[in-house]
C-alpha positions in Angstrom: 0.1 0.0 0.0 2.8 2.4 1.0 4.6 1.5 -2.4 1.5 2.4 -4.3 1.0 5.8 -2.5 4.7 6.5 -3.1 4.4 6.0 -7.0 1.1 7.9 -7.1 3.0 10.8 -5.4 5.8 10.5 -7.9 3.2 10.6 -10.8 1.5 13.7 -9.3 4.8 15.5 -8.9 5.6 14.7 -12.6 2.4 16.1 -13.9 2.9 19.3 -11.7 6.5 19.5 -13.1 5.1 19.5 -16.6 2.4 22.0 -15.7 5.2 24.3 -14.1 7.3 23.9 -17.4 4.3 25.0 -19.6 3.6 27.9 -17.3 7.1 29.0 -17.5 7.3 28.7 -21.2 4.2 30.8 -21.7 5.4 33.4 -19.5 8.8 33.4 -21.1 7.1 33.9 -24.5 5.2 36.8 -23.2 8.2 38.4 -21.8 10.2 38.1 -25.0 7.1 39.3 -27.0 7.0 42.3 -24.7 10.7 42.8 -25.1 10.4 42.6 -28.8 7.7 45.4 -28.7 10.0 47.6 -26.6 12.8 47.0 -29.0 10.6 48.3 -31.9 9.4 51.3 -30.0 13.1 52.1 -28.9 14.1 51.8 -32.6 11.4 54.1 -33.8 12.2 56.7 -31.2 15.8 56.4 -32.3 14.9 56.9 -35.8 13.0 60.1 -35.0 15.8 61.5 -32.9 18.5 60.9 -35.5 17.2 63.8 -37.6 19.8 66.6 -37.0 20.2 70.1 -38.4 23.3 70.8 -40.4 25.1 73.4 -42.5 27.9 73.2 -44.8 31.0 75.4 -43.8 33.5 75.9 -46.7 37.2 77.1 -45.8 39.1 79.5 -48.0 37.6 78.8 -51.3 38.8 82.2 -52.6 40.3 83.5 -55.8 43.8 84.1 -54.3 44.0 80.8 -52.4 42.7 78.7 -55.5 45.4 80.3 -57.9 48.3 80.6 -55.5 50.4 78.5 -57.8 50.4 75.9 -60.5 50.3 72.9 -58.0 47.4 74.5 -56.1 45.4 75.3 -59.3 45.6 71.6 -60.3 44.6 70.4 -56.9 41.6 72.8 -56.9 40.5 71.8 -60.5 40.6 68.1 -59.5 37.8 68.5 -56.7 35.9 71.6 -57.4 33.5 70.4 -60.2 32.1 67.6 -58.1 32.1 69.7 -55.0 30.2 72.5 -56.7 27.7 69.9 -57.7 27.4 68.7 -54.2 26.8 72.2 -53.0 24.0 72.7 -55.5 22.4 69.5 -54.5 22.5 70.2 -50.8 21.1 73.7 -51.3 18.3 72.2 -53.2 17.6 70.1 -50.1 17.4 73.2 -47.9 21.0 72.7 -46.4 22.6 76.3 -45.8 26.1 77.0 -47.0 28.3 79.2 -45.1 31.7 80.3 -46.6 34.7 81.2 -44.4 36.4 84.1 -46.1 40.2 84.7 -45.1 40.8 88.4 -44.6 44.3 89.9 -44.1 44.8 91.3 -40.6 47.6 94.0 -40.5 47.8 93.5 -36.8 48.4 89.9 -36.9 51.3 89.3 -34.5 52.6 86.3 -36.6 55.3 87.9 -38.7 55.1 85.0 -41.4 51.5 86.2 -42.1 52.5 89.4 -43.8 53.9 88.1 -47.0 52.8 89.5 -50.4 50.4 86.5 -50.7 48.8 87.2 -47.4 48.2 90.8 -48.2 46.1 89.9 -51.3 43.2 88.9 -49.0 42.2 92.5 -48.5 38.4 92.9 -47.7 36.3 93.9 -50.8 39.1 92.8 -53.4 38.7 90.3 -56.1 41.5 88.2 -54.7 39.7 87.7 -51.4 36.4 87.0 -53.0 34.7 83.5 -52.7 35.0 81.6 -56.0 32.0 82.2 -58.4 31.6 78.6 -58.8 30.6 77.9 -55.3 29.1 81.0 -54.0 25.4 82.0 -54.5 23.3 84.9 -53.2 21.6 82.6 -50.6 24.9 81.8 -49.1 26.3 83.3 -45.9 29.9 84.7 -45.7 31.8 84.8 -42.5 35.0 86.5 -42.4 38.0 85.0 -40.5 41.6 86.2 -39.7 43.2 82.9 -38.5 43.4 79.4 -39.8 40.4 78.2 -37.6 37.0 79.4 -38.9 35.8 79.7 -35.3 38.6 82.2 -33.9 37.5 85.5 -32.9 34.5 86.0 -35.3 30.7 85.1 -35.3 30.7 81.8 -36.9 29.5 80.0 -33.9 26.6 82.8 -33.3 25.6 82.2 -37.0 25.3 78.4 -36.7 23.6 78.6 -33.2 21.0 81.0 -34.8 20.1 78.3 -37.3 20.0 75.6 -34.6 22.7 73.8 -36.3 24.1 70.5 -34.7 26.1 69.1 -37.5 28.9 70.8 -39.2 29.8 69.6 -42.7 33.3 71.0 -43.4 34.7 71.4 -47.0 37.4 73.5 -48.7 41.1 73.9 -48.4 43.7 73.4 -47.1 42.7 70.2 -45.7 45.5 70.0 -43.1 45.5 73.7 -42.0 42.1 75.5 -42.2 39.8 72.5 -42.5 41.5 70.6 -39.7 41.7 73.4 -37.2 38.0 74.4 -37.9 37.1 70.8 -37.2 38.9 70.6 -34.0 37.3 74.0 -32.9 33.9 72.8 -34.1 34.3 69.7 -31.9 35.3 71.8 -28.8 32.2 73.8 -29.2 29.8 70.7 -29.2 29.1 70.4 -32.8 29.2 67.0 -34.6 31.6 67.1 -37.7 31.3 65.6 -41.0 34.2 65.8 -43.5 33.6 64.6 -47.1 36.8 63.0 -48.2 36.3 64.2 -51.9 35.1 67.6 -50.7 38.4 68.8 -49.3 41.8 69.7 -51.0 45.3 70.4 -50.4 48.3 71.1 -52.8 49.9 67.7 -51.8 47.5 64.6 -51.6 49.3 63.1 -48.8 48.4 66.2 -46.7 44.8 65.5 -47.2 45.1 61.9 -46.4 47.0 62.7 -43.2 44.4 65.4 -42.3 41.4 63.0 -43.0 43.0 60.2 -40.9 43.4 62.6 -37.9 39.9 64.1 -38.2 38.3 60.6 -38.5 40.3 59.5 -35.3 39.8 62.6 -33.1 37.2 65.0 -34.1 34.6 63.7 -36.6 33.5 61.4 -39.2 34.9 61.2 -42.7 32.5 60.1 -45.7 32.1 60.8 -49.2 30.0 63.7 -50.5 27.5 61.1 -51.9 27.1 59.4 -48.6 26.5 62.6 -46.9 23.9 63.5 -49.5 22.3 60.2 -49.1 22.0 60.8 -45.3 20.0 64.0 -46.3 17.8 61.9 -48.7 17.3 59.5 -45.9 16.0 62.3 -43.5 18.8 61.9 -41.0 20.2 65.6 -41.9 17.9 68.4 -42.4 19.0 71.9 -43.0 19.5 74.3 -40.2 17.2 77.3 -40.0 16.1 80.2 -37.8 13.2 79.1 -35.5 
């Protein structure tokens, strides 16, 4: 009799164990189903928040700089047509374009900045003017007196007024004005994008070195097409006054 009761209890416990397993499986499925829903919701919010206001900032695309010597002319001619097309496509999508314009400062304490070449960048002169190919009436021109586009001028205020979060830096020279402006943009809290085919230097190796440094320390390097695709995907929109 005791033996029968023992086996009955064993059988009862086995049935209970099966029931518990089924219950756990059902609850687990519900948990994973809920987690899946949460994941989708999180992804959707992420997609909504990824849309950021941007502006293009070109560096030193000026007549005197572009025509400094034969090697510079060749370098500019190699990248300018595609870059001009990029600017036009971005403008058509509402992306503002800001041109940094180097202007000679007679009070610059750096003696090496008072050469005949530097003195060509007189405010209002043809030599200091932005290249016709890249400048349109809707564009904004911000003067600067040092390599960095943020030093002692109103570039930051201009970008803040348009609620810009992402700065797309182009122009020349890659390893001087573009690189220093990229660093200062990062220090001021902007995200930095640099199109590898939208910057130029007299020596290609200078551009390669600058792009490598900027990718490592201050921003993201993409092609102009990739950046334009980000705009088409809605990840980047034009900065504007609100």
